[in-house]
C-alpha positions as CSV (number, residue, x, y, z in Angstrom):
1,X,132.7,105.7,180.1
2,X,135.3,108.1,178.6
3,X,137.8,106.5,176.1
4,X,141.2,105.8,177.6
5,X,144.4,107.4,176.4
6,X,145.3,104.2,174.6
7,X,142.0,104.2,172.8
8,X,142.4,107.8,171.7
9,X,145.9,107.1,170.5
10,X,144.8,104.1,168.5
11,X,141.9,106.1,166.9
12,X,144.5,108.7,165.9
13,X,146.7,106.1,164.3
14,X,143.6,104.9,162.3
15,X,142.9,108.5,161.3
16,X,146.5,109.1,160.3
17,X,146.4,105.9,158.2
18,X,143.4,107.3,156.3
19,X,145.2,110.6,155.7
20,X,148.2,108.6,154.4
21,X,146.1,106.8,151.8
22,X,144.4,110.1,150.9
23,X,147.7,111.6,149.9
24,X,149.2,108.7,148.0
25,X,148.3,106.6,145.0
26,X,149.3,103.0,144.3
27,X,150.9,103.7,140.9
28,X,151.5,106.6,138.5
29,X,151.2,107.2,134.8
30,X,153.8,108.6,132.4
31,X,154.2,112.4,132.0
32,X,155.8,114.6,129.4
33,X,158.7,116.7,130.9
34,X,162.4,116.4,131.4
35,X,162.0,114.4,134.7
36,X,159.3,112.2,133.2
37,X,161.7,111.3,130.4
38,X,164.1,109.6,132.7
39,X,161.2,107.9,134.5
40,X,160.2,106.4,131.2
41,X,163.8,105.6,130.2
42,X,164.2,103.6,133.4
43,X,161.0,101.6,132.6
44,X,162.2,100.8,129.1
45,X,165.6,99.9,130.4
46,X,164.1,97.3,132.7
47,X,161.8,96.0,130.0
48,X,164.7,95.5,127.7
49,X,166.9,93.8,130.3
50,X,169.6,96.4,130.2
51,X,172.5,95.9,132.6
52,X,172.6,98.7,135.1
53,X,176.1,100.1,135.5
54,X,177.0,99.2,131.8
55,X,174.0,99.8,129.5
56,X,172.2,102.2,131.8
57,X,174.1,104.7,134.0
58,X,172.1,107.0,136.2
59,X,171.5,108.1,139.8
60,X,168.7,105.6,140.0
61,X,168.9,101.8,139.9
62,X,166.5,99.0,138.7
63,X,164.1,99.6,141.6
64,X,164.1,103.4,141.0
65,X,160.4,103.1,139.9
66,X,159.6,102.7,143.6
67,X,160.6,106.4,143.8
68,X,158.9,107.6,140.6
69,X,155.7,105.5,140.8
70,X,155.9,104.7,137.0
71,X,156.0,100.9,136.8
72,X,157.5,98.7,134.1
73,X,154.9,96.6,132.3
74,X,156.1,93.4,134.0
75,X,155.9,94.7,137.5
76,X,152.6,94.5,139.5
77,X,151.4,97.7,141.1
78,X,150.9,95.6,144.2
79,X,154.6,95.9,144.8
80,X,154.2,99.6,145.3
81,X,151.3,98.9,147.6
82,X,153.5,96.6,149.7
83,X,156.2,99.3,149.9
84,X,153.5,101.9,150.9
85,X,152.2,99.6,153.6
86,X,155.8,99.1,154.9
87,X,156.2,102.9,154.9
88,X,153.0,103.3,156.9
89,X,154.1,100.6,159.3
90,X,157.3,102.6,160.0
91,X,155.3,105.9,160.4
92,X,153.0,104.3,163.0
93,X,155.9,102.7,164.9
94,X,157.7,106.1,165.2
95,X,154.5,107.9,166.2
96,X,153.7,105.3,168.9
97,X,157.2,105.5,170.3
98,X,156.9,109.3,170.4
99,X,153.5,108.9,172.2
100,X,155.2,106.8,174.8
101,X,158.0,109.3,175.4
102,X,155.6,112.3,175.5
103,X,153.4,110.7,178.1
104,X,150.4,113.1,178.9
105,X,151.6,115.4,176.1
106,X,150.9,112.8,173.5
107,X,148.4,115.1,171.8
108,X,151.4,117.4,170.9
109,X,152.9,114.4,169.0
110,X,149.6,113.8,167.2
111,X,149.2,117.4,166.0
112,X,152.9,117.5,165.0
113,X,152.6,114.2,163.0
114,X,149.7,115.8,161.0
115,X,151.6,119.0,160.5
116,X,154.7,117.2,159.3
117,X,152.8,114.9,157.0
118,X,150.3,117.2,155.4
119,X,149.6,118.5,152.8
120,X,152.5,117.2,150.6
121,X,153.3,114.0,152.5
122,X,156.3,113.2,154.7
123,X,159.4,113.4,152.6
124,X,158.8,113.7,148.8
125,X,161.7,111.5,147.9
126,X,161.1,107.8,148.6
127,X,164.8,107.0,148.8
128,X,165.3,109.6,151.5
129,X,162.2,108.4,153.3
130,X,163.6,104.9,153.5
131,X,167.0,106.4,154.5
132,X,165.2,108.0,157.4
133,X,163.7,104.7,158.5
134,X,167.1,103.1,158.1
135,X,168.6,105.6,160.6
136,X,165.6,105.1,162.9
137,X,166.1,101.4,163.1
138,X,169.8,101.6,163.6
139,X,169.3,104.0,166.6
140,X,166.4,101.8,167.8
141,X,168.7,98.8,167.7
142,X,171.4,100.6,169.7
143,X,168.9,101.8,172.3
144,X,167.0,98.5,172.8
145,X,169.8,96.1,171.8
146,X,167.2,94.2,169.8
147,X,168.5,92.7,166.6
148,X,165.1,93.2,164.9
149,X,166.0,96.8,164.4
150,X,169.3,95.7,162.8
151,X,167.5,93.3,160.6
152,X,165.1,96.0,159.3
153,X,168.0,98.4,158.8
154,X,169.8,95.7,156.7
155,X,166.6,95.2,154.5
156,X,166.2,98.9,154.0
157,X,169.9,99.3,153.1
158,X,169.6,96.7,150.3
159,X,166.3,98.2,149.1
160,X,168.0,101.7,148.9
161,X,171.0,100.2,147.0
162,X,168.8,99.2,144.1
163,X,166.6,102.4,144.2
164,X,169.2,105.2,144.4
165,X,172.8,104.0,144.1
166,X,174.5,107.3,145.1
167,X,172.6,107.4,148.4
168,X,173.2,103.7,148.9
169,X,177.0,104.2,149.1
170,X,176.5,106.4,152.1
171,X,174.0,103.9,153.6
172,X,176.4,100.9,153.2
173,X,179.2,102.9,154.8
174,X,177.0,103.8,157.8
175,X,175.7,100.2,158.1
176,X,179.1,98.6,158.2
177,X,180.6,101.3,160.5
178,X,177.6,100.9,162.8
179,X,178.1,97.1,162.9
180,X,181.7,97.6,164.0
181,X,180.7,100.2,166.6
182,X,177.9,98.0,168.0
183,X,180.4,95.2,168.5
184,X,183.1,97.3,170.0
185,X,180.5,99.0,172.4
186,X,179.1,95.5,173.2
187,X,175.6,96.3,172.0
188,X,175.6,93.1,169.9
189,X,177.7,90.0,169.8
190,X,180.3,89.3,167.2
191,X,178.1,86.5,165.8
192,X,175.2,88.8,165.3
193,X,177.3,91.4,163.5
194,X,179.0,88.9,161.2
195,X,175.7,87.2,160.3
196,X,174.1,90.5,159.3
197,X,177.2,91.6,157.4
198,X,177.3,88.4,155.5
199,X,173.5,88.4,154.9
200,X,173.7,91.9,153.4
201,X,176.5,91.0,151.1
202,X,174.7,87.8,150.0
203,X,171.4,89.5,149.4
204,X,172.9,92.4,147.5
205,X,174.9,89.9,145.3
206,X,171.9,87.6,144.7
207,X,169.6,90.5,143.7
208,X,172.2,91.7,141.2
209,X,171.4,88.7,139.1
210,X,167.6,89.1,139.3
211,X,167.8,92.9,138.6
212,X,170.5,92.9,136.0
213,X,173.1,94.8,137.8
214,X,176.9,94.7,137.3
215,X,177.8,95.7,140.9
216,X,181.4,96.9,140.3
217,X,180.3,99.0,137.2
218,X,177.2,100.2,139.1
219,X,179.2,101.5,142.0
220,X,182.1,102.8,139.8
221,X,179.8,104.7,137.5
222,X,177.9,106.1,140.5
223,X,181.1,107.5,141.9
224,X,181.8,109.2,138.6
225,X,178.3,110.8,138.7
226,X,178.8,111.9,142.3
227,X,182.2,113.4,141.5
228,X,180.8,115.5,138.6
229,X,177.2,116.2,139.8
230,X,178.0,119.4,141.8
231,X,180.0,120.9,138.9
232,X,177.4,120.2,136.2
233,X,174.2,120.7,138.1
234,X,174.9,123.5,140.5
235,X,172.7,126.5,139.8
236,X,171.1,129.4,141.6
237,X,167.4,129.6,140.7
238,X,166.3,131.9,143.6
239,X,167.0,135.6,143.7
240,X,169.1,136.9,146.5
241,X,166.0,138.5,148.1
242,X,164.3,135.0,148.1
243,X,167.3,133.1,149.3
244,X,168.5,135.1,152.3
245,X,165.3,134.7,154.4
246,X,165.5,130.9,153.8
247,X,169.1,130.8,154.8
248,X,168.2,132.6,158.0
249,X,165.7,129.9,158.8
250,X,168.2,127.2,158.0
251,X,170.7,128.8,160.3
252,X,168.2,129.0,163.1
253,X,167.3,125.4,162.8
254,X,171.0,124.5,162.9
255,X,171.5,126.8,165.9
256,X,168.7,125.2,167.9
257,X,169.8,121.7,167.2
258,X,173.5,122.6,167.8
259,X,172.9,124.4,171.1
260,X,170.8,121.6,172.3
261,X,173.5,119.0,171.6
262,X,176.1,121.3,173.1
263,X,174.3,121.8,176.4
264,X,173.1,118.2,176.8
265,X,176.2,116.5,175.3
266,X,176.8,112.9,176.4
267,X,179.5,110.7,175.0
268,X,177.1,107.8,174.8
269,X,174.9,109.8,172.4
270,X,177.8,110.6,170.1
271,X,176.5,108.0,167.6
272,X,173.1,109.8,167.5
273,X,174.8,113.2,167.0
274,X,177.0,111.9,164.2
275,X,174.0,110.4,162.3
276,X,171.9,113.5,162.7
277,X,174.8,115.8,161.6
278,X,175.5,113.6,158.6
279,X,171.9,113.4,157.6
280,X,171.5,117.2,157.9
281,X,174.5,117.7,155.7
282,X,173.3,115.2,153.0
283,X,169.9,116.9,152.9
284,X,171.6,120.3,152.7
285,X,173.8,119.2,149.8
286,X,170.9,117.5,148.0
287,X,168.7,120.6,148.1
288,X,171.4,123.3,147.6
289,X,173.0,121.9,144.4
290,X,170.2,123.3,142.3
291,X,169.0,126.0,144.6
292,X,165.3,126.2,143.7
293,X,161.9,126.4,145.4
294,X,161.1,122.7,145.4
295,X,164.5,121.6,146.5
296,X,164.7,124.0,149.4
297,X,161.1,123.0,150.3
298,X,162.3,119.4,150.5
299,X,165.2,120.4,152.8
300,X,162.8,122.0,155.3
301,X,160.4,119.0,155.1
302,X,163.2,116.8,156.3
303,X,164.2,119.0,159.3
304,X,161.3,118.2,161.6
305,X,161.5,114.4,161.1
306,X,165.2,114.7,161.9
307,X,164.3,116.6,165.1
308,X,162.0,113.7,165.9
309,X,165.0,111.3,165.8
310,X,166.8,113.7,168.1
311,X,163.8,113.7,170.5
312,X,163.3,109.9,170.5
313,X,166.8,108.9,171.2
314,X,168.0,111.6,173.6
315,X,168.2,110.5,177.2
316,X,164.9,110.8,179.1
317,X,166.3,113.4,181.5
318,X,166.6,115.8,178.6
319,X,163.4,114.9,176.8
320,X,161.6,118.1,177.8
321,X,164.3,120.2,176.2
322,X,164.5,117.9,173.2
323,X,160.7,118.3,172.8
324,X,161.0,122.1,172.9
325,X,163.8,122.0,170.3
326,X,161.5,119.8,168.1
327,X,158.6,122.3,168.4
328,X,160.9,125.2,167.6
329,X,162.3,123.4,164.5
330,X,158.7,122.5,163.5
331,X,157.6,126.1,163.7
332,X,160.7,127.2,161.8
333,X,159.9,124.6,159.1
334,X,156.3,125.6,158.8
335,X,157.2,129.3,158.6
336,X,159.9,128.7,155.9
337,X,157.7,126.5,153.8
338,X,154.9,129.1,153.8
339,X,157.4,131.6,152.5
340,X,158.4,129.2,149.7
341,X,154.7,128.8,148.9
342,X,154.4,132.5,148.7
343,X,157.3,132.6,146.2
344,X,155.8,129.7,144.2
345,X,152.5,131.7,144.1
346,X,154.3,134.5,142.3
347,X,154.5,136.6,145.5
348,X,150.7,137.1,145.8
349,X,148.3,135.9,148.5
350,X,146.0,134.3,145.9
351,X,148.9,132.4,144.3
352,X,150.1,131.3,147.8
353,X,146.6,129.9,148.5
354,X,146.6,128.1,145.2
355,X,149.7,126.1,146.1
356,X,147.5,124.0,148.5
357,X,144.8,122.4,146.3
358,X,145.6,119.7,143.7
359,X,147.0,121.2,140.5
360,X,143.9,120.5,138.4
361,X,141.6,122.3,141.0
362,X,144.1,125.1,141.5
363,X,144.0,125.8,137.7
364,X,140.3,126.1,137.7
365,X,140.4,128.3,140.8
366,X,142.6,130.8,139.0
367,X,139.5,131.6,136.9
368,X,137.3,132.1,139.9
369,X,136.2,130.2,143.1
370,X,133.2,127.9,143.0
371,X,131.8,125.8,145.9
372,X,132.0,122.7,143.7
373,X,135.8,123.0,143.7
374,X,135.8,122.1,147.4
375,X,134.0,118.9,146.5
376,X,136.7,118.3,143.8
377,X,139.4,118.5,146.4
378,X,137.7,116.0,148.7
379,X,137.1,113.6,145.8
380,X,140.8,113.7,145.0
381,X,142.1,113.6,148.5
382,X,140.5,110.7,150.2
383,X,141.3,107.0,150.7
384,X,138.6,105.9,148.3
385,X,140.6,107.5,145.5
386,X,143.5,105.3,146.4
387,X,141.2,102.2,146.2
388,X,139.8,103.3,142.9
389,X,143.4,103.6,141.4
390,X,144.3,100.3,143.1
391,X,141.7,98.3,141.2
392,X,141.6,100.5,138.0
393,X,145.3,100.7,137.2
394,X,146.5,99.2,133.9
395,X,149.9,99.7,132.3
396,X,148.4,100.2,128.8
397,X,146.5,103.3,130.1
398,X,149.8,105.1,129.8
399,X,149.1,105.2,126.0
400,X,145.5,106.2,126.0
401,X,146.2,109.9,125.7
402,X,149.5,110.3,124.0
403,X,150.8,113.9,124.6
404,X,153.1,113.9,121.6
405,X,152.4,111.8,118.5
406,X,155.5,111.7,116.3
407,X,155.1,112.4,112.5
408,X,154.0,109.3,110.7
409,X,156.8,109.8,108.1
410,X,159.3,109.6,111.0
411,X,157.6,106.5,112.5
412,X,157.6,104.8,109.1
413,X,161.3,105.6,108.5
414,X,162.4,104.2,111.9
415,X,160.0,101.3,112.0
416,X,161.3,98.7,114.4
417,X,164.9,99.8,114.1
418,X,166.8,100.9,117.3
419,X,166.7,104.6,118.2
420,X,168.1,107.1,120.7
421,X,167.2,110.8,121.2
422,X,169.5,113.7,122.1
423,X,169.6,115.6,124.4
424,X,166.8,114.3,126.8
425,X,163.3,114.0,125.3
426,X,163.0,110.2,125.9
427,X,159.3,110.7,126.5
428,X,158.8,111.0,122.7
429,X,160.2,107.5,122.2
430,X,158.2,106.0,125.1
431,X,154.8,107.2,124.1
432,X,155.4,106.2,120.4
433,X,156.6,102.7,121.5
434,X,159.9,103.0,119.5
435,X,162.7,100.5,119.9
436,X,164.8,102.4,122.5
437,X,168.6,101.8,122.4
438,X,170.2,104.7,124.3
439,X,173.7,105.8,125.2
440,X,174.4,104.7,128.8
441,X,174.1,108.3,130.3
442,X,170.6,108.7,128.9
443,X,170.3,112.5,129.1
444,X,173.0,114.8,128.0
445,X,172.8,117.2,130.9
446,X,174.0,114.2,133.1
447,X,177.0,113.5,130.9
448,X,178.9,116.3,132.6
449,X,182.4,114.9,132.8
450,X,185.1,113.5,130.5
451,X,184.5,110.0,131.7
452,X,180.7,110.1,131.2
453,X,181.0,111.7,127.8
454,X,183.5,109.0,126.8
455,X,181.0,106.3,127.9
456,X,178.4,107.7,125.6
457,X,180.8,108.0,122.7
458,X,181.9,104.4,123.2
459,X,178.3,103.3,122.8
460,X,177.9,105.2,119.5
461,X,181.2,103.8,118.2
462,X,180.3,100.2,119.1
463,X,178.5,97.5,117.3
464,X,175.4,98.0,119.5
465,X,175.0,101.6,118.4
466,X,171.5,102.8,117.7
467,X,170.5,102.7,114.0
468,X,168.8,106.1,114.3
469,X,169.4,109.1,116.4
470,X,166.9,111.9,116.8
471,X,168.8,115.1,117.6
472,X,168.1,118.6,118.7
473,X,170.4,121.4,119.9
474,X,169.2,122.7,123.3
475,X,171.1,124.6,126.0
476,X,171.0,123.6,129.7
477,X,171.6,126.1,132.5
478,X,173.5,128.8,130.6
479,X,175.8,126.3,128.9
480,X,176.7,126.3,125.2
481,X,174.3,123.7,123.8
482,X,177.2,122.2,121.6
483,X,179.8,122.1,124.3
484,X,178.5,118.8,125.6
485,X,178.6,115.2,124.5
486,X,181.8,115.7,122.5
487,X,182.5,112.0,122.0
488,X,179.0,111.5,120.8
489,X,179.4,114.3,118.3
490,X,182.5,112.7,117.0
491,X,180.6,109.4,116.6
492,X,177.8,111.2,114.7
493,X,180.4,112.7,112.4
494,X,182.2,109.5,111.7
495,X,179.5,106.8,111.8
496,X,176.2,108.6,111.0
497,X,174.6,110.6,108.2
498,X,172.1,113.4,108.7
499,X,169.3,112.0,106.5
500,X,166.2,113.9,107.5
501,X,164.6,116.6,109.6
502,X,161.3,116.4,111.5
503,X,159.1,118.8,113.5
504,X,158.2,117.7,117.0
505,X,156.2,120.0,119.3
506,X,157.2,123.0,117.1
507,X,160.9,122.1,117.4
508,X,163.0,120.9,114.5
509,X,164.9,117.7,115.1
510,X,167.5,116.0,112.9
511,X,167.4,112.3,112.0
512,X,170.8,110.7,111.9
513,X,171.1,107.2,110.4
514,X,174.0,104.8,111.1
515,X,176.2,104.1,108.1
516,X,177.9,100.7,107.4
517,X,181.1,102.4,106.2
518,X,182.6,105.0,108.6
519,X,183.8,108.3,107.4
520,X,187.2,109.9,107.9
521,X,187.7,112.0,111.0
522,X,191.3,112.9,111.8
523,X,193.3,115.2,114.0
524,X,195.3,117.5,111.6
525,X,197.3,119.3,114.2
526,X,197.7,119.7,118.0
527,X,199.0,122.7,119.9
528,X,199.6,122.8,123.7
529,X,198.6,126.0,125.5
530,X,199.1,127.5,129.0
531,X,196.7,130.2,130.1
532,X,195.1,132.0,133.1
533,X,191.7,133.2,134.0
534,X,190.8,136.6,132.4
535,X,193.4,136.0,129.7
536,X,192.6,135.8,125.9
537,X,193.2,132.6,124.1
538,X,193.5,133.2,120.4
539,X,192.2,130.3,118.2
540,X,193.8,129.3,114.9
541,X,192.3,130.9,111.8
542,X,191.0,127.8,110.0
543,X,187.8,126.4,108.4
544,X,188.3,123.1,110.3
545,X,186.6,122.4,113.6
546,X,188.8,123.0,116.7
547,X,188.4,121.0,119.9
548,X,189.7,122.6,123.1
549,X,190.5,120.5,126.2
550,X,191.9,121.9,129.4
551,X,192.5,120.8,133.0
552,X,191.1,123.6,135.1
553,X,191.5,122.8,138.8
554,X,189.8,124.4,141.8
555,X,191.9,126.1,144.4
556,X,191.7,125.0,148.1
557,X,189.0,127.7,148.6
558,X,187.1,126.5,145.5
559,X,187.2,122.9,146.8
560,X,185.9,123.9,150.2
561,X,183.1,126.0,148.6
562,X,182.2,123.0,146.4
563,X,182.1,120.7,149.4
564,X,180.0,122.8,151.7
565,X,177.8,124.7,149.3
566,X,178.4,125.1,145.5
567,X,181.5,125.2,143.3
568,X,182.6,128.5,141.9
569,X,181.0,128.9,138.5
570,X,183.3,129.0,135.5
571,X,182.4,131.1,132.4
572,X,183.8,131.6,129.0
573,X,183.5,134.8,127.0
574,X,183.5,134.0,123.3
575,X,184.5,136.6,120.6
576,X,183.3,135.8,117.1
577,X,185.1,136.8,113.9
578,X,182.5,139.6,113.4
579,X,183.4,141.1,116.8
580,X,180.2,140.0,118.6
581,X,180.6,138.4,121.9
582,X,178.6,135.8,123.9
583,X,179.0,134.3,127.3
584,X,178.5,130.7,128.4
585,X,178.7,128.7,131.6
586,X,181.5,126.0,131.3
587,X,181.7,122.8,133.3
588,X,185.3,122.1,134.2
589,X,185.1,118.3,133.9
590,X,183.4,118.5,130.5
591,X,186.3,120.8,129.4
592,X,188.7,118.2,130.5
593,X,187.3,115.8,127.9
594,X,187.2,118.5,125.2
595,X,184.6,120.8,123.5
596,X,184.1,121.8,119.9
597,X,185.0,125.4,120.6
598,X,184.9,126.5,117.0
599,X,183.0,127.0,114.7
600,X,179.9,128.5,116.3
601,X,177.1,126.0,116.9
602,X,174.3,127.3,119.1
603,X,171.3,126.9,116.9
604,X,169.7,124.0,115.0
605,X,170.5,125.6,111.6
606,X,174.2,126.1,112.6
607,X,174.2,122.4,113.7
608,X,172.9,121.5,110.3
609,X,175.8,123.4,108.6
610,X,178.3,121.7,110.9
611,X,177.2,118.2,110.1
612,X,176.4,118.7,106.4
613,X,179.3,120.8,105.2
614,X,182.0,120.5,107.9
615,X,180.9,123.8,109.5
616,X,182.8,125.8,106.8
617,X,179.9,128.3,106.5
618,X,179.5,128.7,110.3
619,X,180.7,131.8,112.0
620,X,184.2,131.2,113.4
621,X,185.5,131.9,116.9
622,X,188.3,134.4,117.1
623,X,189.2,134.1,120.7
624,X,187.9,133.0,124.1
625,X,188.5,134.0,127.7
626,X,187.7,132.0,130.8
627,X,186.6,133.9,133.8
628,X,184.9,133.4,137.2
629,X,183.1,135.8,139.5
630,X,185.0,134.2,142.4
631,X,188.3,133.8,140.6
632,X,190.1,132.8,143.9
633,X,188.2,129.5,143.6
634,X,190.5,128.4,140.8
635,X,194.2,127.8,140.4
636,X,196.6,130.3,138.8
637,X,197.8,128.5,135.6
638,X,196.1,125.9,133.5
639,X,197.3,123.6,130.7
640,X,195.3,122.6,127.7
641,X,195.5,121.8,124.0
642,X,193.9,122.8,120.8
643,X,193.1,120.0,118.2
644,X,192.2,120.8,114.6
645,X,190.1,118.2,113.0
646,X,189.6,117.4,109.3
647,X,186.0,116.6,108.8
648,X,184.3,114.0,106.6
649,X,182.9,115.2,103.3
């Protein structure tokens, strides 16, 4: 007897589950790059019982390791397994509901599920995956009037709150707005709404004690990061020739979804349309702040699942057209992601093909293809591999193969004393098991506003300041490497002494040591200035350092560009006393807090001269000029001030 449709569907769900466990692992190990550094900083913050929102200020919260996969020593990897099982449960529920809606066309759903999920998984970011499930259960609760959906949405919202705080602010607003709407529209009783609202508040508050979170500070700091994130992190990493085809695909996806909503519009579906539109916009903003291959890839990965939501919760009389729109968006997603793979493969067919195998296999394939490499892929991508990691994972294995062993003289010097590292290489401290005591904004590229810089400076001026600071001058996205962390620099000048240098991975780092008696650091003079874009600002002729602060506001056009895509970039043309010129990207909110505009410090040797002899031998800045490619994105006149500092000797 031939298997029934239900049997075939159940067999597919089993197959899908095997694929799921073939593409994931129950826990990860530490890496050695800029992102791995904050993964490891998060782990050390948890192990040292730092208070999130005060001691540790970042996009991610105390459950952020559920997103990174790198676990603190005290957390069992079985927690990650539980989250993965919960994730799979949600996948299977969504697929089964899509089967029911598709009827005899269920096989289209099955194929689509595999195309969406493979080969990189559903949505790379765990927090956005949970956000997607949160939206699904809210819509399911509205459609079925079953409070189980609301309960799951409530649990997901609290989980997201402690994983990624900036996203959770949006989630909490949606949750409470949805509860109000559900009551007004009579989907749920007032009692149900009040119980869930109270439960969410109580659970959020209770977990703050367990997870060491100062909720007001946690939310307040997150708002500051959100406010400055666009200004400091916006960058265009794609060429115009690469970006334009992808924007075309994005426009087509938006057009298909928009036209479908327009021609099938129903007021009772307005809640669905608002959630879909808001999610599309959030995904767009997340991926188009730093416009790079992987970020845009992530945007397209999210589009088909979003179309699934549109399909599932559209009225049955429009389900055929909703299905067609989904298929169209899926085809557009698959086409766009193949183009991105071609870009990642250095615009060659061989490079494109090598974006599919695991990185270790792809590396060996570059030297030539061997049949054994196919076996290597199968060995890495199968559920047995998941089980092997499940039973073989040990936290201490992170330290079996240390990628960077610090010089023994440095390790002996620091010993068990507290230490921080500037600007971002926390991985060096993690692998060498040093006593980590960081500034709250743990990586300098994230301290991209006057408020965030001040928080780091307060730490270094406080009684809990680290005893040692390992320091390196390194630029980030065309910025002047010294025009950041101004308050931290002042603290180094006043409370620390440069006592040593060390070589790490072929880079020279300074070693600052905290001093019991602070040195003198005073403002000798202050001059107010008023200036415009493309206008020279002459700096005082002095051997003393000069700090420039200015309030450079966006115009209405600039604010709209910042909201819907990227802010207009601000630049500064620097003219040195020898006539040479250099151009730097400037972050408006950093400028508000002040920058050491003179003398010149762009290299490690110039930094040494600055900290050791007050910068008197450094090249001086004669004048500067702020400019923007899109000048209409800024106001007309700006106010600022120049402060001359007398340095400690």
